[in-house]
All heavy atoms as TSV, in Angstrom:
chain	resi	resn	atom	element	x	y	z
A	1	MET	N	N	0.838	-1.124	0.025
A	1	MET	CA	C	0.085	0.017	-0.012
A	1	MET	C	C	0.901	1.249	0.041
A	1	MET	O	O	1.928	1.261	0.497
A	1	MET	CB	C	-0.854	-0.070	1.240
A	1	MET	CG	C	-1.833	1.209	1.437
A	1	MET	SD	S	-2.891	0.881	2.857
A	1	MET	CE	C	-4.001	-0.182	2.232
A	2	ARG	N	N	0.511	2.281	-0.627
A	2	ARG	CA	C	1.194	3.491	-0.750
A	2	ARG	C	C	0.618	4.479	0.253
A	2	ARG	O	O	-0.562	4.747	0.419
A	2	ARG	CB	C	1.121	4.100	-2.114
A	2	ARG	CG	C	1.891	5.405	-2.296
A	2	ARG	CD	C	1.917	5.912	-3.688
A	2	ARG	NE	N	2.830	5.051	-4.434
A	2	ARG	CZ	C	3.250	5.310	-5.520
A	2	ARG	NH1	N	2.789	6.300	-6.260
A	2	ARG	NH2	N	4.101	4.615	-6.148
A	3	PHE	N	N	1.592	5.124	1.119
A	3	PHE	CA	C	1.208	6.102	2.087
A	3	PHE	C	C	1.892	7.425	1.752
A	3	PHE	O	O	3.001	7.459	1.282
A	3	PHE	CB	C	1.577	5.728	3.554
A	3	PHE	CG	C	0.884	4.453	4.006
A	3	PHE	CD1	C	1.381	3.160	3.794
A	3	PHE	CD2	C	-0.208	4.600	4.728
A	3	PHE	CE1	C	0.740	2.060	4.194
A	3	PHE	CE2	C	-0.929	3.530	5.248
A	3	PHE	CZ	C	-0.391	2.260	4.929
A	4	GLN	N	N	1.269	8.531	2.078
A	4	GLN	CA	C	1.801	9.812	1.971
A	4	GLN	C	C	2.214	10.294	3.251
A	4	GLN	O	O	1.437	10.258	4.309
A	4	GLN	CB	C	0.825	10.871	1.376
A	4	GLN	CG	C	1.312	12.194	1.245
A	4	GLN	CD	C	0.310	13.179	0.638
A	4	GLN	OE1	O	-0.111	12.992	-0.410
A	4	GLN	NE2	N	-0.031	14.242	1.338
A	5	ILE	N	N	3.433	10.685	3.554
A	5	ILE	CA	C	3.992	11.306	4.737
A	5	ILE	C	C	4.210	12.667	4.716
A	5	ILE	O	O	4.774	13.185	3.676
A	5	ILE	CB	C	5.392	10.470	5.072
A	5	ILE	CG1	C	5.135	9.069	5.018
A	5	ILE	CG2	C	5.736	11.034	6.457
A	5	ILE	CD1	C	4.250	8.368	6.072
A	6	THR	N	N	3.616	13.507	5.558
A	6	THR	CA	C	3.870	14.886	5.690
A	6	THR	C	C	4.543	15.256	6.933
A	6	THR	O	O	3.986	14.846	8.048
A	6	THR	CB	C	2.625	15.690	5.477
A	6	THR	OG1	O	2.045	15.374	4.313
A	6	THR	CG2	C	2.949	17.202	5.514
A	7	VAL	N	N	5.786	15.916	6.922
A	7	VAL	CA	C	6.550	16.292	8.115
A	7	VAL	C	C	6.446	17.725	8.232
A	7	VAL	O	O	6.852	18.464	7.378
A	7	VAL	CB	C	7.927	15.765	8.092
A	7	VAL	CG1	C	8.692	16.085	9.339
A	7	VAL	CG2	C	7.886	14.230	7.831
A	8	ARG	N	N	6.127	18.281	9.424
A	8	ARG	CA	C	6.271	19.680	9.767
A	8	ARG	C	C	7.410	19.877	10.578
A	8	ARG	O	O	7.768	19.238	11.498
A	8	ARG	CB	C	4.970	20.159	10.533
A	8	ARG	CG	C	5.019	21.726	10.733
A	8	ARG	CD	C	3.795	22.037	11.562
A	8	ARG	NE	N	3.789	21.726	12.894
A	8	ARG	CZ	C	2.833	21.813	13.767
A	8	ARG	NH1	N	1.629	22.251	13.311
A	8	ARG	NH2	N	2.907	21.452	14.981
A	9	TYR	N	N	8.206	20.965	10.275
A	9	TYR	CA	C	9.498	21.259	10.770
A	9	TYR	C	C	9.741	22.709	10.661
A	9	TYR	O	O	9.139	23.385	10.056
A	9	TYR	CB	C	10.651	20.409	10.100
A	9	TYR	CG	C	10.927	20.737	8.737
A	9	TYR	CD1	C	11.957	21.634	8.449
A	9	TYR	CD2	C	10.169	20.306	7.690
A	9	TYR	CE1	C	12.204	22.004	7.049
A	9	TYR	CE2	C	10.379	20.768	6.371
A	9	TYR	CZ	C	11.447	21.573	6.054
A	9	TYR	OH	O	11.805	21.981	4.805
A	10	GLY	N	N	10.792	23.108	11.420
A	10	GLY	CA	C	11.370	24.503	11.358
A	10	GLY	C	C	10.907	25.356	12.425
A	10	GLY	O	O	11.312	26.586	12.367
A	11	GLY	N	N	10.453	24.980	13.562
A	11	GLY	CA	C	10.242	25.887	14.658
A	11	GLY	C	C	9.322	27.044	14.322
A	11	GLY	O	O	8.153	26.915	13.853
A	12	ALA	N	N	9.810	28.405	14.489
A	12	ALA	CA	C	8.944	29.555	14.262
A	12	ALA	C	C	8.562	29.655	12.822
A	12	ALA	O	O	7.391	30.162	12.517
A	12	ALA	CB	C	9.667	30.795	14.827
A	13	ARG	N	N	9.481	29.393	12.008
A	13	ARG	CA	C	9.223	29.418	10.460
A	13	ARG	C	C	8.917	27.990	10.094
A	13	ARG	O	O	9.792	27.324	9.436
A	13	ARG	CB	C	10.256	30.026	9.771
A	13	ARG	CG	C	10.486	31.433	10.165
A	13	ARG	CD	C	11.361	32.210	9.125
A	13	ARG	NE	N	10.915	31.984	7.864
A	13	ARG	CZ	C	11.326	32.599	6.781
A	13	ARG	NH1	N	12.363	33.439	6.904
A	13	ARG	NH2	N	10.848	32.309	5.582
A	14	GLN	N	N	7.696	27.503	10.174
A	14	GLN	CA	C	7.296	26.203	9.792
A	14	GLN	C	C	7.373	25.912	8.329
A	14	GLN	O	O	6.869	26.685	7.580
A	14	GLN	CB	C	5.989	25.787	10.559
A	14	GLN	CG	C	6.063	25.750	11.941
A	14	GLN	CD	C	4.732	25.434	12.474
A	14	GLN	OE1	O	3.640	25.671	11.931
A	14	GLN	NE2	N	4.732	24.960	13.694
A	15	SER	N	N	7.741	24.732	7.876
A	15	SER	CA	C	7.810	24.276	6.557
A	15	SER	C	C	7.318	22.854	6.599
A	15	SER	O	O	7.258	22.244	7.682
A	15	SER	CB	C	9.273	24.325	6.016
A	15	SER	OG	O	9.781	25.496	5.945
A	16	TYR	N	N	7.020	22.267	5.444
A	16	TYR	CA	C	6.497	20.974	5.319
A	16	TYR	C	C	7.250	20.235	4.295
A	16	TYR	O	O	7.635	20.747	3.152
A	16	TYR	CB	C	4.963	20.986	4.860
A	16	TYR	CG	C	4.112	21.535	6.013
A	16	TYR	CD1	C	3.913	22.918	6.168
A	16	TYR	CD2	C	3.502	20.769	7.007
A	16	TYR	CE1	C	3.183	23.495	7.116
A	16	TYR	CE2	C	2.764	21.239	8.008
A	16	TYR	CZ	C	2.528	22.608	8.020
A	16	TYR	OH	O	1.820	23.208	9.009
A	17	HIS	N	N	7.510	19.025	4.550
A	17	HIS	CA	C	8.142	18.064	3.616
A	17	HIS	C	C	7.244	16.805	3.390
A	17	HIS	O	O	6.833	16.225	4.393
A	17	HIS	CB	C	9.513	17.557	4.175
A	17	HIS	CG	C	10.242	16.598	3.364
A	17	HIS	ND1	N	10.803	16.917	2.140
A	17	HIS	CD2	C	10.492	15.339	3.489
A	17	HIS	CE1	C	11.324	15.828	1.583
A	17	HIS	NE2	N	11.126	14.752	2.388
A	18	THR	N	N	6.795	16.582	2.188
A	18	THR	CA	C	5.917	15.488	1.869
A	18	THR	C	C	6.609	14.477	0.891
A	18	THR	O	O	7.360	14.795	-0.023
A	18	THR	CB	C	4.574	16.021	1.108
A	18	THR	OG1	O	4.079	17.067	2.045
A	18	THR	CG2	C	3.655	14.947	0.765
A	19	PHE	N	N	6.508	13.211	1.275
A	19	PHE	CA	C	6.924	12.069	0.450
A	19	PHE	C	C	6.185	10.890	0.543
A	19	PHE	O	O	5.280	10.774	1.378
A	19	PHE	CB	C	8.429	11.835	0.767
A	19	PHE	CG	C	8.673	11.470	2.233
A	19	PHE	CD1	C	8.972	10.118	2.648
A	19	PHE	CD2	C	8.723	12.461	3.239
A	19	PHE	CE1	C	9.175	9.735	3.952
A	19	PHE	CE2	C	8.998	12.060	4.603
A	19	PHE	CZ	C	9.158	10.778	4.923
A	20	LEU	N	N	6.353	9.844	-0.376
A	20	LEU	CA	C	5.573	8.743	-0.435
A	20	LEU	C	C	6.390	7.421	0.063
A	20	LEU	O	O	7.571	7.483	-0.304
A	20	LEU	CB	C	5.049	8.497	-1.780
A	20	LEU	CG	C	4.150	9.478	-2.455
A	20	LEU	CD1	C	3.916	9.152	-3.835
A	20	LEU	CD2	C	2.792	9.585	-1.569
A	21	VAL	N	N	5.732	6.553	0.722
A	21	VAL	CA	C	6.405	5.288	1.123
A	21	VAL	C	C	5.472	4.124	0.734
A	21	VAL	O	O	4.309	4.336	0.710
A	21	VAL	CB	C	6.854	5.306	2.660
A	21	VAL	CG1	C	7.854	6.191	2.904
A	21	VAL	CG2	C	5.626	5.318	3.500
A	22	GLU	N	N	6.173	2.986	0.414
A	22	GLU	CA	C	5.258	1.812	0.118
A	22	GLU	C	C	5.455	0.961	1.337
A	22	GLU	O	O	6.615	0.648	1.834
A	22	GLU	CB	C	5.854	1.056	-1.127
A	22	GLU	CG	C	5.624	1.787	-2.395
A	22	GLU	CD	C	4.196	1.576	-2.853
A	22	GLU	OE1	O	3.548	0.636	-2.522
A	22	GLU	OE2	O	3.746	2.431	-3.740
A	23	ALA	N	N	4.415	0.389	1.980
A	23	ALA	CA	C	4.453	-0.539	3.109
A	23	ALA	C	C	3.228	-1.287	3.292
A	23	ALA	O	O	2.193	-1.048	2.712
A	23	ALA	CB	C	4.714	0.402	4.313
A	24	ALA	N	N	3.343	-2.383	4.052
A	24	ALA	CA	C	2.160	-3.241	4.265
A	24	ALA	C	C	1.215	-2.725	5.066
A	24	ALA	O	O	-0.135	-3.019	4.946
A	24	ALA	CB	C	2.732	-4.548	4.826
A	25	ASP	N	N	1.515	-1.766	6.060
A	25	ASP	CA	C	0.539	-1.149	7.005
A	25	ASP	C	C	1.050	0.117	7.526
A	25	ASP	O	O	2.103	0.476	7.261
A	25	ASP	CB	C	0.123	-2.129	8.038
A	25	ASP	CG	C	1.265	-2.589	8.894
A	25	ASP	OD1	O	2.298	-1.916	9.061
A	25	ASP	OD2	O	1.117	-3.754	9.433
A	26	ALA	N	N	0.290	0.718	8.358
A	26	ALA	CA	C	0.727	2.088	8.853
A	26	ALA	C	C	1.922	2.033	9.729
A	26	ALA	O	O	2.806	2.955	9.629
A	26	ALA	CB	C	-0.484	2.759	9.654
A	27	ALA	N	N	1.996	1.032	10.531
A	27	ALA	CA	C	3.212	0.837	11.343
A	27	ALA	C	C	4.559	0.801	10.532
A	27	ALA	O	O	5.511	1.388	10.788
A	27	ALA	CB	C	3.080	-0.272	12.344
A	28	ALA	N	N	4.456	-0.112	9.573
A	28	ALA	CA	C	5.572	-0.235	8.607
A	28	ALA	C	C	5.865	1.084	7.747
A	28	ALA	O	O	6.967	1.348	7.655
A	28	ALA	CB	C	5.326	-1.450	7.635
A	29	ALA	N	N	4.802	1.740	7.472
A	29	ALA	CA	C	4.944	2.976	6.777
A	29	ALA	C	C	5.726	4.080	7.643
A	29	ALA	O	O	6.543	4.750	7.207
A	29	ALA	CB	C	3.661	3.528	6.320
A	30	LEU	N	N	5.310	4.037	8.888
A	30	LEU	CA	C	6.073	5.070	9.811
A	30	LEU	C	C	7.402	4.629	9.989
A	30	LEU	O	O	8.353	5.608	10.094
A	30	LEU	CB	C	5.233	5.110	11.204
A	30	LEU	CG	C	3.955	5.811	11.044
A	30	LEU	CD1	C	3.185	5.599	12.485
A	30	LEU	CD2	C	4.115	7.275	10.804
A	31	ARG	N	N	7.737	3.428	10.035
A	31	ARG	CA	C	9.203	2.993	10.139
A	31	ARG	C	C	9.933	3.286	8.931
A	31	ARG	O	O	11.086	3.871	9.120
A	31	ARG	CB	C	9.240	1.382	10.474
A	31	ARG	CG	C	8.895	1.019	11.881
A	31	ARG	CD	C	9.258	-0.398	12.142
A	31	ARG	NE	N	8.310	-1.348	11.542
A	31	ARG	CZ	C	7.151	-1.804	11.897
A	31	ARG	NH1	N	6.686	-1.376	13.013
A	31	ARG	NH2	N	6.522	-2.567	11.190
A	32	GLN	N	N	9.387	3.109	7.839
A	32	GLN	CA	C	10.020	3.483	6.611
A	32	GLN	C	C	10.174	5.041	6.486
A	32	GLN	O	O	11.235	5.519	6.055
A	32	GLN	CB	C	9.166	2.978	5.360
A	32	GLN	CG	C	9.835	3.169	4.026
A	32	GLN	CD	C	11.224	2.358	3.936
A	32	GLN	OE1	O	11.230	1.212	4.216
A	32	GLN	NE2	N	12.257	3.027	3.486
A	33	ALA	N	N	9.116	5.685	6.865
A	33	ALA	CA	C	9.295	7.237	6.881
A	33	ALA	C	C	10.414	7.676	7.717
A	33	ALA	O	O	11.145	8.665	7.334
A	33	ALA	CB	C	7.978	7.826	7.347
A	34	ALA	N	N	10.648	7.034	8.920
A	34	ALA	CA	C	11.679	7.513	9.741
A	34	ALA	C	C	13.066	7.173	9.090
A	34	ALA	O	O	13.955	8.005	9.213
A	34	ALA	CB	C	11.591	6.641	11.074
A	35	GLU	N	N	13.156	6.095	8.390
A	35	GLU	CA	C	14.397	5.805	7.598
A	35	GLU	C	C	14.623	6.750	6.507
A	35	GLU	O	O	15.784	7.169	6.252
A	35	GLU	CB	C	14.473	4.395	7.025
A	35	GLU	CG	C	14.495	3.327	8.151
A	35	GLU	CD	C	14.568	1.927	7.624
A	35	GLU	OE1	O	14.840	1.802	6.400
A	35	GLU	OE2	O	14.169	1.058	8.417
A	36	ASP	N	N	13.552	7.208	5.811
A	36	ASP	CA	C	13.651	8.014	4.624
A	36	ASP	C	C	13.675	9.517	4.848
A	36	ASP	O	O	14.038	10.348	3.915
A	36	ASP	CB	C	12.489	7.700	3.605
A	36	ASP	CG	C	12.549	6.299	3.079
A	36	ASP	OD1	O	13.520	5.549	3.333
A	36	ASP	OD2	O	11.502	5.967	2.415
A	37	MET	N	N	13.343	9.920	6.024
A	37	MET	CA	C	13.302	11.407	6.369
A	37	MET	C	C	14.683	11.894	6.348
A	37	MET	O	O	15.640	11.462	7.124
A	37	MET	CB	C	12.600	11.585	7.769
A	37	MET	CG	C	12.457	13.025	8.025
A	37	MET	SD	S	11.747	13.203	9.818
A	37	MET	CE	C	10.292	12.055	9.824
A	38	PRO	N	N	14.914	13.054	5.608
A	38	PRO	CA	C	16.128	13.663	5.658
A	38	PRO	C	C	16.687	14.078	6.998
A	38	PRO	O	O	15.761	14.570	7.893
A	38	PRO	CB	C	16.058	14.920	4.760
A	38	PRO	CG	C	14.835	14.529	3.896
A	38	PRO	CD	C	13.907	13.709	4.829
A	39	SER	N	N	17.897	13.909	7.415
A	39	SER	CA	C	18.335	14.127	8.808
A	39	SER	C	C	18.207	15.579	9.219
A	39	SER	O	O	17.955	15.908	10.331
A	39	SER	CB	C	19.745	13.622	8.991
A	39	SER	OG	O	20.585	14.298	8.009
A	40	GLU	N	N	18.374	16.666	8.239
A	40	GLU	CA	C	18.253	17.929	8.588
A	40	GLU	C	C	16.794	18.350	8.904
A	40	GLU	O	O	16.575	19.244	9.631
A	40	GLU	CB	C	18.885	18.794	7.543
A	40	GLU	CG	C	18.093	18.769	6.174
A	40	GLU	CD	C	18.543	17.661	5.296
A	40	GLU	OE1	O	19.306	16.815	5.639
A	40	GLU	OE2	O	18.198	17.627	4.068
A	41	ILE	N	N	15.853	17.526	8.364
A	41	ILE	CA	C	14.508	17.792	8.750
A	41	ILE	C	C	14.087	17.071	10.043
A	41	ILE	O	O	13.449	17.609	10.968
A	41	ILE	CB	C	13.513	17.264	7.700
A	41	ILE	CG1	C	13.612	18.171	6.501
A	41	ILE	CG2	C	12.077	17.201	8.126
A	41	ILE	CD1	C	12.929	17.691	5.237
A	42	ALA	N	N	14.624	15.865	10.306
A	42	ALA	CA	C	14.358	15.050	11.447
A	42	ALA	C	C	14.628	15.792	12.776
A	42	ALA	O	O	13.894	15.645	13.754
A	42	ALA	CB	C	15.040	13.778	11.408
A	43	VAL	N	N	15.728	16.549	12.804
A	43	VAL	CA	C	16.074	17.243	14.032
A	43	VAL	C	C	15.186	18.324	14.361
A	43	VAL	O	O	15.137	18.854	15.623
A	43	VAL	CB	C	17.616	17.779	14.037
A	43	VAL	CG1	C	18.534	16.568	13.874
A	43	VAL	CG2	C	17.722	18.824	12.917
A	44	GLU	N	N	14.384	18.895	13.386
A	44	GLU	CA	C	13.511	19.985	13.664
A	44	GLU	C	C	12.052	19.577	13.517
A	44	GLU	O	O	11.120	20.479	13.784
A	44	GLU	CB	C	13.776	21.134	12.638
A	44	GLU	CG	C	15.159	21.717	12.802
A	44	GLU	CD	C	15.284	22.944	11.758
A	44	GLU	OE1	O	14.295	23.300	11.332
A	44	GLU	OE2	O	16.505	23.383	11.665
A	45	ALA	N	N	11.731	18.348	13.266
A	45	ALA	CA	C	10.333	17.834	13.085
A	45	ALA	C	C	9.522	17.938	14.421
A	45	ALA	O	O	10.052	17.615	15.530
A	45	ALA	CB	C	10.312	16.510	12.607
A	46	ASP	N	N	8.273	18.457	14.372
A	46	ASP	CA	C	7.484	18.405	15.462
A	46	ASP	C	C	6.065	17.853	15.210
A	46	ASP	O	O	5.249	17.625	16.146
A	46	ASP	CB	C	7.296	19.793	15.991
A	46	ASP	CG	C	6.423	20.761	15.105
A	46	ASP	OD1	O	6.320	20.556	13.907
A	46	ASP	OD2	O	5.939	21.829	15.571
A	47	LEU	N	N	5.869	17.357	13.944
A	47	LEU	CA	C	4.512	16.730	13.704
A	47	LEU	C	C	4.742	15.933	12.370
A	47	LEU	O	O	5.375	16.362	11.402
A	47	LEU	CB	C	3.465	17.726	13.368
A	47	LEU	CG	C	2.029	17.241	12.979
A	47	LEU	CD1	C	1.433	16.518	14.109
A	47	LEU	CD2	C	1.238	18.297	12.441
A	48	VAL	N	N	4.273	14.641	12.396
A	48	VAL	CA	C	4.212	13.705	11.264
A	48	VAL	C	C	2.940	13.248	11.013
A	48	VAL	O	O	2.223	12.757	11.919
A	48	VAL	CB	C	5.256	12.523	11.493
A	48	VAL	CG1	C	5.213	11.601	10.258
A	48	VAL	CG2	C	6.632	12.943	11.740
A	49	GLU	N	N	2.404	13.484	9.825
A	49	GLU	CA	C	1.101	12.972	9.345
A	49	GLU	C	C	1.181	11.872	8.348
A	49	GLU	O	O	2.031	11.938	7.336
A	49	GLU	CB	C	0.326	14.150	8.650
A	49	GLU	CG	C	-0.942	13.615	8.242
A	49	GLU	CD	C	-1.735	14.917	7.442
A	49	GLU	OE1	O	-1.323	15.068	6.303
A	49	GLU	OE2	O	-2.647	15.448	7.973
A	50	LEU	N	N	0.514	10.839	8.477
A	50	LEU	CA	C	0.446	9.656	7.687
A	50	LEU	C	C	-0.959	9.546	6.985
A	50	LEU	O	O	-1.947	9.559	7.727
A	50	LEU	CB	C	0.716	8.311	8.320
A	50	LEU	CG	C	0.599	7.140	7.640
A	50	LEU	CD1	C	1.845	6.141	8.035
A	50	LEU	CD2	C	-0.666	6.446	7.835
A	51	ARG	N	N	-1.069	9.390	5.749
A	51	ARG	CA	C	-2.427	9.188	5.008
A	51	ARG	C	C	-2.168	8.170	3.933
A	51	ARG	O	O	-1.050	7.995	3.429
A	51	ARG	CB	C	-2.736	10.467	4.253
A	51	ARG	CG	C	-3.128	11.658	5.227
A	51	ARG	CD	C	-3.553	12.888	4.327
A	51	ARG	NE	N	-3.824	13.932	5.127
A	51	ARG	CZ	C	-4.839	14.769	5.048
A	51	ARG	NH1	N	-5.794	14.444	4.149
A	51	ARG	NH2	N	-5.067	15.738	5.815
A	52	ILE	N	N	-3.282	7.548	3.612
A	52	ILE	CA	C	-3.132	6.484	2.462
A	52	ILE	C	C	-3.045	7.493	1.193
A	52	ILE	O	O	-3.843	8.330	1.138
A	52	ILE	CB	C	-4.349	5.602	2.387
A	52	ILE	CG1	C	-4.363	4.761	3.641
A	52	ILE	CG2	C	-4.369	4.900	1.063
A	52	ILE	CD1	C	-5.610	3.848	3.687
A	53	ALA	N	N	-2.099	7.272	0.342
A	53	ALA	CA	C	-2.002	8.047	-0.880
A	53	ALA	C	C	-3.052	7.589	-1.900
A	53	ALA	O	O	-3.194	6.468	-2.195
A	53	ALA	CB	C	-0.567	7.800	-1.441
A	54	VAL	N	N	-3.648	8.646	-2.341
A	54	VAL	CA	C	-4.821	8.424	-3.282
A	54	VAL	C	C	-4.116	8.683	-4.705
A	54	VAL	O	O	-3.456	9.659	-4.923
A	54	VAL	CB	C	-5.977	9.365	-3.024
A	54	VAL	CG1	C	-7.025	9.225	-4.132
A	54	VAL	CG2	C	-6.522	9.211	-1.698
A	55	ASP	N	N	-4.547	7.704	-5.612
A	55	ASP	CA	C	-4.095	7.912	-6.945
A	55	ASP	C	C	-4.916	9.010	-7.613
A	55	ASP	O	O	-6.206	8.894	-7.670
A	55	ASP	CB	C	-4.333	6.579	-7.764
A	55	ASP	CG	C	-4.019	6.680	-9.255
A	55	ASP	OD1	O	-3.531	7.843	-9.679
A	55	ASP	OD2	O	-4.074	5.668	-9.950
A	56	PRO	N	N	-4.332	10.197	-7.983
A	56	PRO	CA	C	-5.095	11.353	-8.567
A	56	PRO	C	C	-5.972	10.877	-9.704
A	56	PRO	O	O	-6.986	11.465	-9.978
A	56	PRO	CB	C	-4.066	12.323	-8.944
A	56	PRO	CG	C	-2.700	11.735	-8.733
A	56	PRO	CD	C	-2.831	10.425	-8.064
A	57	ASP	N	N	-5.585	9.914	-10.568
A	57	ASP	CA	C	-6.335	9.596	-11.688
A	57	ASP	C	C	-7.494	8.721	-11.356
A	57	ASP	O	O	-8.528	8.625	-12.060
A	57	ASP	CB	C	-5.412	8.694	-12.683
A	57	ASP	CG	C	-4.446	9.584	-13.247
A	57	ASP	OD1	O	-4.555	10.775	-13.438
A	57	ASP	OD2	O	-3.399	8.969	-13.660
A	58	ALA	N	N	-7.631	8.047	-10.156
A	58	ALA	CA	C	-8.610	7.278	-9.612
A	58	ALA	C	C	-9.542	8.032	-8.808
A	58	ALA	O	O	-10.726	7.510	-8.402
A	58	ALA	CB	C	-8.102	6.041	-8.949
A	59	ARG	N	N	-9.197	9.269	-8.339
A	59	ARG	CA	C	-10.031	10.148	-7.463
A	59	ARG	C	C	-11.227	10.694	-8.131
A	59	ARG	O	O	-11.112	11.068	-9.322
A	59	ARG	CB	C	-9.087	11.205	-6.889
A	59	ARG	CG	C	-9.766	11.957	-5.823
A	59	ARG	CD	C	-8.692	13.022	-5.411
A	59	ARG	NE	N	-9.154	13.458	-4.118
A	59	ARG	CZ	C	-8.405	14.188	-3.310
A	59	ARG	NH1	N	-7.156	14.352	-3.504
A	59	ARG	NH2	N	-8.915	14.626	-2.161
A	60	THR	N	N	-12.332	10.634	-7.396
A	60	THR	CA	C	-13.489	11.286	-7.986
A	60	THR	C	C	-13.771	12.644	-7.265
A	60	THR	O	O	-13.361	12.781	-6.094
A	60	THR	CB	C	-14.914	10.382	-7.754
A	60	THR	OG1	O	-15.003	10.125	-6.404
A	60	THR	CG2	C	-14.748	9.022	-8.486
A	61	TYR	N	N	-14.324	13.597	-7.972
A	61	TYR	CA	C	-14.551	14.885	-7.403
A	61	TYR	C	C	-16.045	15.203	-7.400
A	61	TYR	O	O	-16.853	14.526	-8.171
A	61	TYR	CB	C	-13.833	15.947	-8.205
A	61	TYR	CG	C	-12.316	15.687	-8.095
A	61	TYR	CD1	C	-11.604	15.008	-9.155
A	61	TYR	CD2	C	-11.559	16.414	-7.112
A	61	TYR	CE1	C	-10.344	14.811	-8.955
A	61	TYR	CE2	C	-10.319	16.231	-7.031
A	61	TYR	CZ	C	-9.576	15.337	-7.944
A	61	TYR	OH	O	-8.183	15.202	-7.829
A	62	LEU	N	N	-16.462	16.095	-6.579
A	62	LEU	CA	C	-17.890	16.406	-6.495
A	62	LEU	C	C	-18.403	16.704	-7.841
A	62	LEU	O	O	-17.826	17.511	-8.674
A	62	LEU	CB	C	-18.120	17.753	-5.580
A	62	LEU	CG	C	-19.452	18.148	-5.274
A	62	LEU	CD1	C	-20.183	16.996	-4.491
A	62	LEU	CD2	C	-19.454	19.382	-4.499
A	63	GLY	N	N	-19.564	16.137	-8.206
A	63	GLY	CA	C	-20.344	16.324	-9.493
A	63	GLY	C	C	-19.713	15.354	-10.648
A	63	GLY	O	O	-20.206	15.547	-11.665
A	64	GLU	N	N	-18.882	14.550	-10.295
A	64	GLU	CA	C	-18.284	13.605	-11.297
A	64	GLU	C	C	-18.869	12.127	-11.211
A	64	GLU	O	O	-18.372	11.253	-11.705
A	64	GLU	CB	C	-16.788	13.476	-11.133
A	64	GLU	CG	C	-16.144	14.732	-11.698
A	64	GLU	CD	C	-14.575	14.719	-11.648
A	64	GLU	OE1	O	-14.142	13.569	-11.141
A	64	GLU	OE2	O	-13.974	15.483	-12.134
A	65	GLY	N	N	-20.092	12.095	-10.535
A	65	GLY	CA	C	-20.717	10.775	-10.342
A	65	GLY	C	C	-20.251	9.899	-9.193
A	65	GLY	O	O	-20.867	8.884	-8.889
A	66	GLY	N	N	-19.153	10.195	-8.454
A	66	GLY	CA	C	-18.779	9.501	-7.452
A	66	GLY	C	C	-18.988	10.020	-6.044
A	66	GLY	O	O	-19.069	9.419	-5.078
A	67	GLY	N	N	-19.247	11.319	-5.976
A	67	GLY	CA	C	-19.487	12.103	-4.757
A	67	GLY	C	C	-20.952	12.315	-4.512
A	67	GLY	O	O	-21.774	11.921	-5.221
A	68	PRO	N	N	-21.176	12.889	-3.256
A	68	PRO	CA	C	-22.579	13.255	-2.916
A	68	PRO	C	C	-23.267	14.277	-3.780
A	68	PRO	O	O	-22.652	15.020	-4.433
A	68	PRO	CB	C	-22.412	13.747	-1.553
A	68	PRO	CG	C	-20.982	13.824	-1.179
A	68	PRO	CD	C	-20.209	13.337	-2.355
């Protein structure tokens, strides 16, 4: 399964670093993210978000027959 990882870092001037990892489940994705995160970001990170990565070509939008 593909997961999207977003890391917030930078203290007062916050920035975000987003990347994808392939893993069997969320726990494995977080372990992979920890290995793949650049060290200069890791020392300033204060929040990590994990989401299932959606294929933009398979995504439906409001009014396209798949949404409410």
